[in-house]
Jmol script that loads the backbone (N, CA, C; Angstrom):
load data "model"
ATOM      1  N   MET A   1     195.818  45.539 101.420  1.00  0.00           N
ATOM      2  CA  MET A   1     195.203  44.862 102.930  1.00  0.00           C
ATOM      3  C   MET A   1     196.220  44.737 103.698  1.00  0.00           C
ATOM      4  N   ARG A   2     195.811  44.889 105.110  1.00  0.00           N
ATOM      5  CA  ARG A   2     196.673  44.621 105.824  1.00  0.00           C
ATOM      6  C   ARG A   2     197.050  43.446 105.904  1.00  0.00           C
ATOM      7  N   THR A   3     198.687  42.730 106.241  1.00  0.00           N
ATOM      8  CA  THR A   3     199.284  41.951 106.658  1.00  0.00           C
ATOM      9  C   THR A   3     198.338  40.901 107.835  1.00  0.00           C
ATOM     10  N   TRP A   4     197.887  41.483 108.955  1.00  0.00           N
ATOM     11  CA  TRP A   4     197.280  40.460 109.603  1.00  0.00           C
ATOM     12  C   TRP A   4     195.870  39.829 108.948  1.00  0.00           C
ATOM     13  N   VAL A   5     195.088  40.894 107.893  1.00  0.00           N
ATOM     14  CA  VAL A   5     194.212  40.401 107.146  1.00  0.00           C
ATOM     15  C   VAL A   5     194.624  38.677 106.315  1.00  0.00           C
ATOM     16  N   HIS A   6     195.532  39.046 106.062  1.00  0.00           N
ATOM     17  CA  HIS A   6     196.043  37.473 105.287  1.00  0.00           C
ATOM     18  C   HIS A   6     196.342  36.285 106.222  1.00  0.00           C
ATOM     19  N   VAL A   7     197.021  37.003 107.306  1.00  0.00           N
ATOM     20  CA  VAL A   7     197.132  36.211 107.989  1.00  0.00           C
ATOM     21  C   VAL A   7     195.984  35.248 108.883  1.00  0.00           C
ATOM     22  N   LEU A   8     195.053  35.656 109.284  1.00  0.00           N
ATOM     23  CA  LEU A   8     193.899  35.177 109.433  1.00  0.00           C
ATOM     24  C   LEU A   8     193.084  34.495 108.579  1.00  0.00           C
ATOM     25  N   GLY A   9     192.961  34.993 107.541  1.00  0.00           N
ATOM     26  CA  GLY A   9     192.432  34.154 106.486  1.00  0.00           C
ATOM     27  C   GLY A   9     193.488  32.643 106.254  1.00  0.00           C
ATOM     28  N   ILE A  10     194.631  32.870 106.317  1.00  0.00           N
ATOM     29  CA  ILE A  10     195.539  31.594 105.752  1.00  0.00           C
ATOM     30  C   ILE A  10     194.963  30.839 107.520  1.00  0.00           C
ATOM     31  N   LEU A  11     195.193  31.321 108.484  1.00  0.00           N
ATOM     32  CA  LEU A  11     194.939  30.301 109.783  1.00  0.00           C
ATOM     33  C   LEU A  11     193.476  29.721 109.759  1.00  0.00           C
ATOM     34  N   GLY A  12     192.055  30.672 109.329  1.00  0.00           N
ATOM     35  CA  GLY A  12     191.563  30.071 109.022  1.00  0.00           C
ATOM     36  C   GLY A  12     191.325  29.498 107.980  1.00  0.00           C
ATOM     37  N   GLY A  13     191.945  29.153 107.076  1.00  0.00           N
ATOM     38  CA  GLY A  13     191.996  28.164 106.366  1.00  0.00           C
ATOM     39  C   GLY A  13     191.952  26.792 106.660  1.00  0.00           C
ATOM     40  N   ILE A  14     193.388  27.032 107.088  1.00  0.00           N
ATOM     41  CA  ILE A  14     193.901  25.768 107.912  1.00  0.00           C
ATOM     42  C   ILE A  14     192.971  25.306 108.654  1.00  0.00           C
ATOM     43  N   ALA A  15     192.349  25.606 109.532  1.00  0.00           N
ATOM     44  CA  ALA A  15     191.819  25.193 110.723  1.00  0.00           C
ATOM     45  C   ALA A  15     190.385  25.067 110.530  1.00  0.00           C
ATOM     46  N   ALA A  16     189.972  25.263 109.265  1.00  0.00           N
ATOM     47  CA  ALA A  16     188.820  24.484 108.704  1.00  0.00           C
ATOM     48  C   ALA A  16     189.196  23.436 107.962  1.00  0.00           C
ATOM     49  N   THR A  17     190.346  23.504 107.424  1.00  0.00           N
ATOM     50  CA  THR A  17     190.475  22.129 106.728  1.00  0.00           C
ATOM     51  C   THR A  17     191.019  21.074 108.112  1.00  0.00           C
ATOM     52  N   ALA A  18     191.739  21.479 108.607  1.00  0.00           N
ATOM     53  CA  ALA A  18     192.134  20.542 110.137  1.00  0.00           C
ATOM     54  C   ALA A  18     190.471  20.205 110.900  1.00  0.00           C
ATOM     55  N   GLY A  19     189.993  20.872 110.654  1.00  0.00           N
ATOM     56  CA  GLY A  19     188.616  20.456 111.447  1.00  0.00           C
ATOM     57  C   GLY A  19     187.133  19.116 110.739  1.00  0.00           C
ATOM     58  N   PHE A  20     187.729  19.401 109.273  1.00  0.00           N
ATOM     59  CA  PHE A  20     186.903  18.754 108.658  1.00  0.00           C
ATOM     60  C   PHE A  20     187.463  17.193 108.524  1.00  0.00           C
ATOM     61  N   GLU A  21     189.096  17.585 108.575  1.00  0.00           N
ATOM     62  CA  GLU A  21     189.280  15.980 107.986  1.00  0.00           C
ATOM     63  C   GLU A  21     189.513  15.448 109.830  1.00  0.00           C
ATOM     64  N   GLY A  22     189.588  15.954 110.566  1.00  0.00           N
ATOM     65  CA  GLY A  22     189.184  15.541 112.043  1.00  0.00           C
ATOM     66  C   GLY A  22     187.882  14.682 111.959  1.00  0.00           C
ATOM     67  N   TRP A  23     186.526  15.625 111.136  1.00  0.00           N
ATOM     68  CA  TRP A  23     185.420  15.231 111.332  1.00  0.00           C
ATOM     69  C   TRP A  23     185.110  13.861 110.542  1.00  0.00           C
ATOM     70  N   THR A  24     185.829  13.988 109.649  1.00  0.00           N
ATOM     71  CA  THR A  24     185.483  12.968 108.694  1.00  0.00           C
ATOM     72  C   THR A  24     186.433  11.291 108.889  1.00  0.00           C
ATOM     73  N   THR A  25     186.763  11.941 109.675  1.00  0.00           N
ATOM     74  CA  THR A  25     187.921  10.748 110.395  1.00  0.00           C
ATOM     75  C   THR A  25     188.048  10.254 111.874  1.00  0.00           C
ATOM     76  N   SER A  26     187.330  11.213 112.568  1.00  0.00           N
ATOM     77  CA  SER A  26     186.806  10.880 114.026  1.00  0.00           C
ATOM     78  C   SER A  26     185.423   9.551 114.256  1.00  0.00           C
ATOM     79  N   SER A  27     185.577   9.591 115.358  1.00  0.00           N
ATOM     80  CA  SER A  27     184.096   8.266 115.542  1.00  0.00           C
ATOM     81  C   SER A  27     182.714   8.642 115.349  1.00  0.00           C
ATOM     82  N   HIS A  28     182.605   9.534 114.893  1.00  0.00           N
ATOM     83  CA  HIS A  28     181.458  10.776 114.796  1.00  0.00           C
ATOM     84  C   HIS A  28     180.832  10.541 112.944  1.00  0.00           C
ATOM     85  N   GLY A  29     182.300  10.972 112.270  1.00  0.00           N
ATOM     86  CA  GLY A  29     182.185  10.815 110.558  1.00  0.00           C
ATOM     87  C   GLY A  29     181.523  10.541 109.940  1.00  0.00           C
ATOM     88  N   PRO A  30     181.640  10.599 108.840  1.00  0.00           N
ATOM     89  CA  PRO A  30     181.476   9.373 107.855  1.00  0.00           C
ATOM     90  C   PRO A  30     182.568   8.611 107.620  1.00  0.00           C
ATOM     91  N   ARG A  31     183.259   8.367 107.638  1.00  0.00           N
ATOM     92  CA  ARG A  31     184.514   7.323 107.859  1.00  0.00           C
ATOM     93  C   ARG A  31     184.869   6.298 109.606  1.00  0.00           C
ATOM     94  N   SER A  32     183.204   6.789 110.302  1.00  0.00           N
ATOM     95  CA  SER A  32     183.776   6.391 111.103  1.00  0.00           C
ATOM     96  C   SER A  32     184.213   5.037 111.607  1.00  0.00           C
ATOM     97  N   LYS A  33     184.653   4.531 112.829  1.00  0.00           N
ATOM     98  CA  LYS A  33     184.610   2.828 112.842  1.00  0.00           C
ATOM     99  C   LYS A  33     183.444   2.075 112.634  1.00  0.00           C
ATOM    100  N   ALA A  34     182.395   2.801 112.968  1.00  0.00           N
ATOM    101  CA  ALA A  34     181.344   2.102 113.183  1.00  0.00           C
ATOM    102  C   ALA A  34     180.313   1.859 111.969  1.00  0.00           C
ATOM    103  N   HIS A  35     180.801   2.953 111.170  1.00  0.00           N
ATOM    104  CA  HIS A  35     180.635   2.762 109.801  1.00  0.00           C
ATOM    105  C   HIS A  35     180.951   1.331 108.942  1.00  0.00           C
ATOM    106  N   TYR A  36     182.672   1.315 109.383  1.00  0.00           N
ATOM    107  CA  TYR A  36     183.385   0.693 108.812  1.00  0.00           C
ATOM    108  C   TYR A  36     182.978  -0.776 109.258  1.00  0.00           C
ATOM    109  N   ALA A  37     182.579  -0.800 110.277  1.00  0.00           N
ATOM    110  CA  ALA A  37     182.232  -2.167 111.085  1.00  0.00           C
ATOM    111  C   ALA A  37     181.129  -2.794 110.322  1.00  0.00           C
ATOM    112  N   SER A  38     180.133  -1.963 109.933  1.00  0.00           N
ATOM    113  CA  SER A  38     178.731  -1.977 109.815  1.00  0.00           C
ATOM    114  C   SER A  38     178.760  -2.686 107.868  1.00  0.00           C
ATOM    115  N   VAL A  39     179.914  -2.528 107.145  1.00  0.00           N
ATOM    116  CA  VAL A  39     180.092  -2.654 105.608  1.00  0.00           C
ATOM    117  C   VAL A  39     181.130  -3.697 105.872  1.00  0.00           C
ATOM    118  N   GLU A  40     182.042  -3.649 106.351  1.00  0.00           N
ATOM    119  CA  GLU A  40     182.883  -5.002 106.668  1.00  0.00           C
ATOM    120  C   GLU A  40     182.606  -6.136 107.213  1.00  0.00           C
ATOM    121  N   ASN A  41     182.859  -7.081 106.362  1.00  0.00           N
ATOM    122  CA  ASN A  41     181.738  -8.663 106.417  1.00  0.00           C
ATOM    123  C   ASN A  41     182.637  -9.626 105.869  1.00  0.00           C
ATOM    124  N   VAL A  42     183.548 -10.450 106.962  1.00  0.00           N
ATOM    125  CA  VAL A  42     184.817 -11.376 105.621  1.00  0.00           C
ATOM    126  C   VAL A  42     183.786 -12.075 105.217  1.00  0.00           C
ATOM    127  N   SER A  43     182.814 -12.622 105.070  1.00  0.00           N
ATOM    128  CA  SER A  43     182.099 -13.460 104.709  1.00  0.00           C
ATOM    129  C   SER A  43     181.290 -13.178 103.122  1.00  0.00           C
ATOM    130  N   MET A  44     181.613 -12.098 102.837  1.00  0.00           N
ATOM    131  CA  MET A  44     180.668 -11.348 101.875  1.00  0.00           C
ATOM    132  C   MET A  44     181.785 -12.037 100.084  1.00  0.00           C
ATOM    133  N   THR A  45     180.949 -12.507  99.693  1.00  0.00           N
ATOM    134  CA  THR A  45     181.273 -13.165  97.924  1.00  0.00           C
ATOM    135  C   THR A  45     181.647 -11.745  97.404  1.00  0.00           C
ATOM    136  N   PRO A  46     182.304 -12.031  96.244  1.00  0.00           N
ATOM    137  CA  PRO A  46     182.253 -11.088  94.770  1.00  0.00           C
ATOM    138  C   PRO A  46     181.187 -10.603  94.667  1.00  0.00           C
ATOM    139  N   ARG A  47     180.072 -11.557  94.398  1.00  0.00           N
ATOM    140  CA  ARG A  47     179.488 -11.067  94.540  1.00  0.00           C
ATOM    141  C   ARG A  47     178.362 -10.375  95.002  1.00  0.00           C
ATOM    142  N   GLU A  48     178.051 -10.456  96.429  1.00  0.00           N
ATOM    143  CA  GLU A  48     177.309  -9.935  97.524  1.00  0.00           C
ATOM    144  C   GLU A  48     177.679  -8.442  97.165  1.00  0.00           C
ATOM    145  N   VAL A  49     179.022  -8.439  97.083  1.00  0.00           N
ATOM    146  CA  VAL A  49     180.059  -7.108  97.152  1.00  0.00           C
ATOM    147  C   VAL A  49     179.841  -6.021  95.875  1.00  0.00           C
ATOM    148  N   ALA A  50     179.247  -6.964  95.030  1.00  0.00           N
ATOM    149  CA  ALA A  50     179.057  -5.847  93.217  1.00  0.00           C
ATOM    150  C   ALA A  50     177.396  -5.320  93.765  1.00  0.00           C
ATOM    151  N   LEU A  51     176.322  -6.804  94.514  1.00  0.00           N
ATOM    152  CA  LEU A  51     175.087  -5.949  94.751  1.00  0.00           C
ATOM    153  C   LEU A  51     174.941  -5.179  95.387  1.00  0.00           C
ATOM    154  N   ALA A  52     176.043  -5.179  96.494  1.00  0.00           N
ATOM    155  CA  ALA A  52     175.848  -3.911  97.495  1.00  0.00           C
ATOM    156  C   ALA A  52     176.132  -2.484  96.443  1.00  0.00           C
ATOM    157  N   TYR A  53     177.247  -2.923  96.423  1.00  0.00           N
ATOM    158  CA  TYR A  53     177.646  -1.629  95.457  1.00  0.00           C
ATOM    159  C   TYR A  53     176.378  -1.052  94.696  1.00  0.00           C
ATOM    160  N   GLU A  54     175.808  -2.244  93.591  1.00  0.00           N
ATOM    161  CA  GLU A  54     174.610  -1.512  92.483  1.00  0.00           C
ATOM    162  C   GLU A  54     173.398  -0.916  93.688  1.00  0.00           C
ATOM    163  N   ARG A  55     173.271  -1.630  94.819  1.00  0.00           N
ATOM    164  CA  ARG A  55     172.217  -1.184  95.541  1.00  0.00           C
ATOM    165  C   ARG A  55     172.163   0.177  96.126  1.00  0.00           C
ATOM    166  N   SER A  56     173.493   0.021  96.873  1.00  0.00           N
ATOM    167  CA  SER A  56     173.891   1.548  96.855  1.00  0.00           C
ATOM    168  C   SER A  56     174.266   2.563  96.386  1.00  0.00           C
ATOM    169  N   ALA A  57     174.589   2.497  94.834  1.00  0.00           N
ATOM    170  CA  ALA A  57     175.329   3.503  94.004  1.00  0.00           C
ATOM    171  C   ALA A  57     174.155   3.877  93.310  1.00  0.00           C
ATOM    172  N   PHE A  58     173.279   2.905  92.963  1.00  0.00           N
ATOM    173  CA  PHE A  58     171.967   2.234  91.910  1.00  0.00           C
ATOM    174  C   PHE A  58     170.691   2.067  92.503  1.00  0.00           C
ATOM    175  N   GLY A  59     170.353   2.771  93.247  1.00  0.00           N
ATOM    176  CA  GLY A  59     169.582   1.991  93.779  1.00  0.00           C
ATOM    177  C   GLY A  59     167.639   1.809  93.036  1.00  0.00           C
ATOM    178  N   GLN A  60     167.822   2.893  91.726  1.00  0.00           N
ATOM    179  CA  GLN A  60     166.799   2.693  90.807  1.00  0.00           C
ATOM    180  C   GLN A  60     166.770   1.219  89.574  1.00  0.00           C
ATOM    181  N   HIS A  61     167.802   0.848  90.184  1.00  0.00           N
ATOM    182  CA  HIS A  61     168.002  -0.368  88.836  1.00  0.00           C
ATOM    183  C   HIS A  61     167.006  -1.381  89.072  1.00  0.00           C
ATOM    184  N   SER A  62     166.478  -1.990  88.547  1.00  0.00           N
ATOM    185  CA  SER A  62     166.457  -3.218  88.307  1.00  0.00           C
ATOM    186  C   SER A  62     167.056  -4.501  87.931  1.00  0.00           C
ATOM    187  N   ILE A  63     167.768  -5.210  88.768  1.00  0.00           N
ATOM    188  CA  ILE A  63     168.771  -6.324  88.878  1.00  0.00           C
ATOM    189  C   ILE A  63     168.300  -7.345  88.449  1.00  0.00           C
ATOM    190  N   GLU A  64     168.283  -7.568  86.472  1.00  0.00           N
ATOM    191  CA  GLU A  64     168.126  -8.523  86.126  1.00  0.00           C
ATOM    192  C   GLU A  64     168.182 -10.012  86.410  1.00  0.00           C
ATOM    193  N   HIS A  65     169.838  -9.761  85.918  1.00  0.00           N
ATOM    194  CA  HIS A  65     171.033 -10.848  86.420  1.00  0.00           C
ATOM    195  C   HIS A  65     172.485 -10.926  86.513  1.00  0.00           C
ATOM    196  N   VAL A  66     172.438 -11.880  87.319  1.00  0.00           N
ATOM    197  CA  VAL A  66     173.746 -11.513  87.617  1.00  0.00           C
ATOM    198  C   VAL A  66     174.849 -13.187  87.560  1.00  0.00           C
ATOM    199  N   ALA A  67     175.779 -12.472  86.805  1.00  0.00           N
ATOM    200  CA  ALA A  67     176.866 -13.817  86.707  1.00  0.00           C
ATOM    201  C   ALA A  67     178.290 -13.600  87.280  1.00  0.00           C
ATOM    202  N   ALA A  68     178.464 -14.182  88.415  1.00  0.00           N
ATOM    203  CA  ALA A  68     180.068 -14.583  89.318  1.00  0.00           C
ATOM    204  C   ALA A  68     180.867 -15.318  88.601  1.00  0.00           C
ATOM    205  N   ASP A  69     182.153 -14.955  88.045  1.00  0.00           N
ATOM    206  CA  ASP A  69     183.410 -15.863  88.176  1.00  0.00           C
ATOM    207  C   ASP A  69     184.523 -15.511  88.746  1.00  0.00           C
ATOM    208  N   GLY A  70     185.093 -16.093  90.144  1.00  0.00           N
ATOM    209  CA  GLY A  70     186.132 -16.261  90.610  1.00  0.00           C
ATOM    210  C   GLY A  70     185.878 -14.879  91.205  1.00  0.00           C
ATOM    211  N   ASN A  71     186.767 -13.684  91.035  1.00  0.00           N
ATOM    212  CA  ASN A  71     186.281 -12.220  91.390  1.00  0.00           C
ATOM    213  C   ASN A  71     186.308 -11.224  90.048  1.00  0.00           C
ATOM    214  N   ILE A  72     185.170 -11.791  89.612  1.00  0.00           N
ATOM    215  CA  ILE A  72     184.786 -10.939  88.553  1.00  0.00           C
ATOM    216  C   ILE A  72     183.112 -11.266  88.540  1.00  0.00           C
ATOM    217  N   VAL A  73     182.463 -10.056  88.712  1.00  0.00           N
ATOM    218  CA  VAL A  73     180.804 -10.037  88.411  1.00  0.00           C
ATOM    219  C   VAL A  73     180.082  -9.721  87.265  1.00  0.00           C
ATOM    220  N   MET A  74     179.507  -9.737  86.387  1.00  0.00           N
ATOM    221  CA  MET A  74     178.608  -9.307  85.633  1.00  0.00           C
ATOM    222  C   MET A  74     177.162  -9.003  86.245  1.00  0.00           C
ATOM    223  N   VAL A  75     176.987  -7.762  86.188  1.00  0.00           N
ATOM    224  CA  VAL A  75     175.275  -7.460  86.333  1.00  0.00           C
ATOM    225  C   VAL A  75     174.482  -6.772  85.343  1.00  0.00           C
ATOM    226  N   HIS A  76     173.598  -7.534  84.596  1.00  0.00           N
ATOM    227  CA  HIS A  76     172.719  -6.814  83.694  1.00  0.00           C
ATOM    228  C   HIS A  76     171.584  -6.731  84.574  1.00  0.00           C
ATOM    229  N   TYR A  77     170.937  -5.220  84.102  1.00  0.00           N
ATOM    230  CA  TYR A  77     170.042  -4.114  84.730  1.00  0.00           C
ATOM    231  C   TYR A  77     169.138  -3.542  83.783  1.00  0.00           C
ATOM    232  N   GLN A  78     167.947  -3.371  83.959  1.00  0.00           N
ATOM    233  CA  GLN A  78     166.940  -2.151  83.410  1.00  0.00           C
ATOM    234  C   GLN A  78     166.646  -1.234  84.425  1.00  0.00           C
ATOM    235  N   SER A  79     166.477  -0.115  83.957  1.00  0.00           N
ATOM    236  CA  SER A  79     166.405   1.249  84.506  1.00  0.00           C
ATOM    237  C   SER A  79     164.885   2.102  83.942  1.00  0.00           C
ATOM    238  N   ARG A  80     164.319   2.138  84.205  1.00  0.00           N
ATOM    239  CA  ARG A  80     163.028   2.691  83.791  1.00  0.00           C
ATOM    240  C   ARG A  80     162.990   4.556  84.840  1.00  0.00           C
ATOM    241  N   ASN A  81     162.453   5.440  83.959  1.00  0.00           N
ATOM    242  CA  ASN A  81     161.845   6.730  84.036  1.00  0.00           C
ATOM    243  C   ASN A  81     161.373   7.589  83.115  1.00  0.00           C
ATOM    244  N   ASP A  82     161.008   8.416  83.572  1.00  0.00           N
ATOM    245  CA  ASP A  82     160.000   9.083  82.532  1.00  0.00           C
ATOM    246  C   ASP A  82     160.125   8.829  81.344  1.00  0.00           C
ATOM    247  N   ARG A  83     161.669   8.666  80.634  1.00  0.00           N
ATOM    248  CA  ARG A  83     161.855   9.668  79.011  1.00  0.00           C
ATOM    249  C   ARG A  83     162.021   8.303  78.240  1.00  0.00           C
ATOM    250  N   GLY A  84     162.067   6.998  79.181  1.00  0.00           N
ATOM    251  CA  GLY A  84     161.842   5.377  78.637  1.00  0.00           C
ATOM    252  C   GLY A  84     162.811   5.120  79.458  1.00  0.00           C
ATOM    253  N   ALA A  85     163.396   4.223  79.005  1.00  0.00           N
ATOM    254  CA  ALA A  85     164.119   3.181  79.399  1.00  0.00           C
ATOM    255  C   ALA A  85     165.695   2.459  79.413  1.00  0.00           C
ATOM    256  N   THR A  86     166.574   2.082  80.343  1.00  0.00           N
ATOM    257  CA  THR A  86     167.878   2.276  80.023  1.00  0.00           C
ATOM    258  C   THR A  86     168.614   0.846  80.541  1.00  0.00           C
ATOM    259  N   VAL A  87     169.316  -0.110  79.427  1.00  0.00           N
ATOM    260  CA  VAL A  87     169.244  -0.982  79.878  1.00  0.00           C
ATOM    261  C   VAL A  87     170.824  -1.108  79.423  1.00  0.00           C
ATOM    262  N   GLY A  88     171.330  -2.158  80.665  1.00  0.00           N
ATOM    263  CA  GLY A  88     172.821  -2.115  80.718  1.00  0.00           C
ATOM    264  C   GLY A  88     173.885  -3.253  81.432  1.00  0.00           C
ATOM    265  N   VAL A  89     174.812  -3.406  81.363  1.00  0.00           N
ATOM    266  CA  VAL A  89     175.736  -4.359  81.570  1.00  0.00           C
ATOM    267  C   VAL A  89     176.625  -3.842  82.692  1.00  0.00           C
ATOM    268  N   ASP A  90     176.962  -3.934  83.939  1.00  0.00           N
ATOM    269  CA  ASP A  90     177.869  -3.395  84.757  1.00  0.00           C
ATOM    270  C   ASP A  90     178.914  -4.805  85.176  1.00  0.00           C
ATOM    271  N   ILE A  91     180.212  -4.248  84.607  1.00  0.00           N
ATOM    272  CA  ILE A  91     181.311  -5.360  85.541  1.00  0.00           C
ATOM    273  C   ILE A  91     181.780  -4.978  86.057  1.00  0.00           C
ATOM    274  N   TYR A  92     182.329  -5.557  87.310  1.00  0.00           N
ATOM    275  CA  TYR A  92     183.104  -5.721  88.372  1.00  0.00           C
ATOM    276  C   TYR A  92     184.490  -6.866  88.460  1.00  0.00           C
ATOM    277  N   ARG A  93     185.279  -6.135  88.919  1.00  0.00           N
ATOM    278  CA  ARG A  93     186.629  -6.920  89.668  1.00  0.00           C
ATOM    279  C   ARG A  93     186.460  -6.558  91.380  1.00  0.00           C
ATOM    280  N   ILE A  94     186.429  -7.758  91.390  1.00  0.00           N
ATOM    281  CA  ILE A  94     186.583  -6.854  92.803  1.00  0.00           C
ATOM    282  C   ILE A  94     187.684  -8.133  93.951  1.00  0.00           C
ATOM    283  N   ASP A  95     188.136  -6.571  94.715  1.00  0.00           N
ATOM    284  CA  ASP A  95     189.423  -7.613  95.248  1.00  0.00           C
ATOM    285  C   ASP A  95     189.243  -7.023  96.655  1.00  0.00           C
ATOM    286  N   GLN A  96     189.698  -8.004  97.423  1.00  0.00           N
ATOM    287  CA  GLN A  96     189.405  -8.026  99.202  1.00  0.00           C
ATOM    288  C   GLN A  96     188.739  -7.439  99.461  1.00  0.00           C
ATOM    289  N   ARG A  97     186.993  -8.206  98.775  1.00  0.00           N
ATOM    290  CA  ARG A  97     185.957  -7.431  99.255  1.00  0.00           C
ATOM    291  C   ARG A  97     185.028  -5.958  99.132  1.00  0.00           C
ATOM    292  N   LYS A  98     186.445  -5.780  97.888  1.00  0.00           N
ATOM    293  CA  LYS A  98     185.817  -3.838  97.658  1.00  0.00           C
ATOM    294  C   LYS A  98     186.276  -4.384  96.153  1.00  0.00           C
ATOM    295  N   VAL A  99     185.372  -3.419  95.467  1.00  0.00           N
ATOM    296  CA  VAL A  99     185.205  -2.555  93.980  1.00  0.00           C
ATOM    297  C   VAL A  99     186.682  -2.030  93.883  1.00  0.00           C
ATOM    298  N   ALA A 100     187.172  -2.846  92.848  1.00  0.00           N
ATOM    299  CA  ALA A 100     189.147  -2.263  92.077  1.00  0.00           C
ATOM    300  C   ALA A 100     188.484  -1.853  91.276  1.00  0.00           C
ATOM    301  N   GLU A 101     187.682  -2.304  90.287  1.00  0.00           N
ATOM    302  CA  GLU A 101     187.431  -1.651  88.716  1.00  0.00           C
ATOM    303  C   GLU A 101     185.928  -2.217  88.409  1.00  0.00           C
ATOM    304  N   ARG A 102     185.565  -1.139  87.550  1.00  0.00           N
ATOM    305  CA  ARG A 102     184.217  -1.212  87.392  1.00  0.00           C
ATOM    306  C   ARG A 102     184.048  -0.715  85.726  1.00  0.00           C
ATOM    307  N   TRP A 103     183.696  -1.602  84.801  1.00  0.00           N
ATOM    308  CA  TRP A 103     183.216  -1.237  83.619  1.00  0.00           C
ATOM    309  C   TRP A 103     181.682  -1.350  83.300  1.00  0.00           C
ATOM    310  N   SER A 104     181.503  -0.187  82.545  1.00  0.00           N
ATOM    311  CA  SER A 104     180.187  -0.252  82.357  1.00  0.00           C
ATOM    312  C   SER A 104     179.545   0.383  81.238  1.00  0.00           C
ATOM    313  N   ILE A 105     178.802  -0.525  80.278  1.00  0.00           N
ATOM    314  CA  ILE A 105     177.885  -0.254  79.082  1.00  0.00           C
ATOM    315  C   ILE A 105     176.391   0.006  79.338  1.00  0.00           C
ATOM    316  N   SER A 106     175.918   0.874  78.582  1.00  0.00           N
ATOM    317  CA  SER A 106     174.470   1.256  78.936  1.00  0.00           C
ATOM    318  C   SER A 106     174.127   1.643  77.616  1.00  0.00           C
ATOM    319  N   GLN A 107     172.478   1.547  77.333  1.00  0.00           N
ATOM    320  CA  GLN A 107     172.064   2.103  76.023  1.00  0.00           C
ATOM    321  C   GLN A 107     170.765   2.499  76.363  1.00  0.00           C
ATOM    322  N   ALA A 108     170.342   3.540  76.037  1.00  0.00           N
ATOM    323  CA  ALA A 108     168.976   4.381  76.679  1.00  0.00           C
ATOM    324  C   ALA A 108     167.821   3.511  75.345  1.00  0.00           C
ATOM    325  N   GLN A 109     166.789   3.376  76.068  1.00  0.00           N
ATOM    326  CA  GLN A 109     165.762   3.294  75.148  1.00  0.00           C
ATOM    327  C   GLN A 109     164.759   4.099  75.183  1.00  0.00           C
ATOM    328  N   THR A 110     164.336   4.912  74.210  1.00  0.00           N
ATOM    329  CA  THR A 110     163.266   5.721  73.892  1.00  0.00           C
ATOM    330  C   THR A 110     161.835   5.062  73.508  1.00  0.00           C
ATOM    331  N   ALA A 111     161.009   5.135  74.266  1.00  0.00           N
ATOM    332  CA  ALA A 111     159.643   5.043  73.260  1.00  0.00           C
ATOM    333  C   ALA A 111     159.328   5.600  71.727  1.00  0.00           C
ATOM    334  N   VAL A 112     159.224   4.575  71.109  1.00  0.00           N
ATOM    335  CA  VAL A 112     158.859   4.810  69.594  1.00  0.00           C
ATOM    336  C   VAL A 112     157.470   4.737  69.048  1.00  0.00           C
ATOM    337  N   PRO A 113     156.980   6.321  69.224  1.00  0.00           N
ATOM    338  CA  PRO A 113     155.564   6.326  68.663  1.00  0.00           C
ATOM    339  C   PRO A 113     155.486   5.519  67.476  1.00  0.00           C
ATOM    340  N   SER A 114     154.232   4.970  67.462  1.00  0.00           N
ATOM    341  CA  SER A 114     153.686   4.178  66.535  1.00  0.00           C
ATOM    342  C   SER A 114     153.094   5.185  65.228  1.00  0.00           C
ATOM    343  N   SER A 115     153.709   4.908  64.239  1.00  0.00           N
ATOM    344  CA  SER A 115     152.816   5.964  63.151  1.00  0.00           C
ATOM    345  C   SER A 115     152.020   4.954  62.454  1.00  0.00           C
ATOM    346  N   ALA A 116     150.694   5.732  61.957  1.00  0.00           N
ATOM    347  CA  ALA A 116     149.517   4.867  60.781  1.00  0.00           C
ATOM    348  C   ALA A 116     150.351   4.840  59.864  1.00  0.00           C
ATOM    349  N   PRO A 117     149.763   3.773  58.444  1.00  0.00           N
ATOM    350  CA  PRO A 117     150.299   3.545  57.649  1.00  0.00           C
ATOM    351  C   PRO A 117     149.579   4.386  56.740  1.00  0.00           C
TER     352      PRO A 117
END
end "model"
wireframe off; spacefill off
backbone 0.3
color backbone group
């Protein structure tokens, strides 16, 4: 191939990367100041941070029990779909109003057909 084709390809790749970075960090992209201002709340407790994360990441869960001790939050949930149900526990460590660590334990429960004796 000709050298100018390679040069145009390289410049196009650099321009696309720079454009995407500019969009994601500008005032109009997903990491805008308005987004951070809407989600940042100084008065949020670790429990509220974990529940907000659960709702945004796993909206289909039915949150049944929540226990919080300091910056550790445990959420017991049940999720149903057409194949059965899933029950589990998510354990969060919250640091400076952000999810620092997440551990998850879950078990799928499928419907067991009843058998005649």
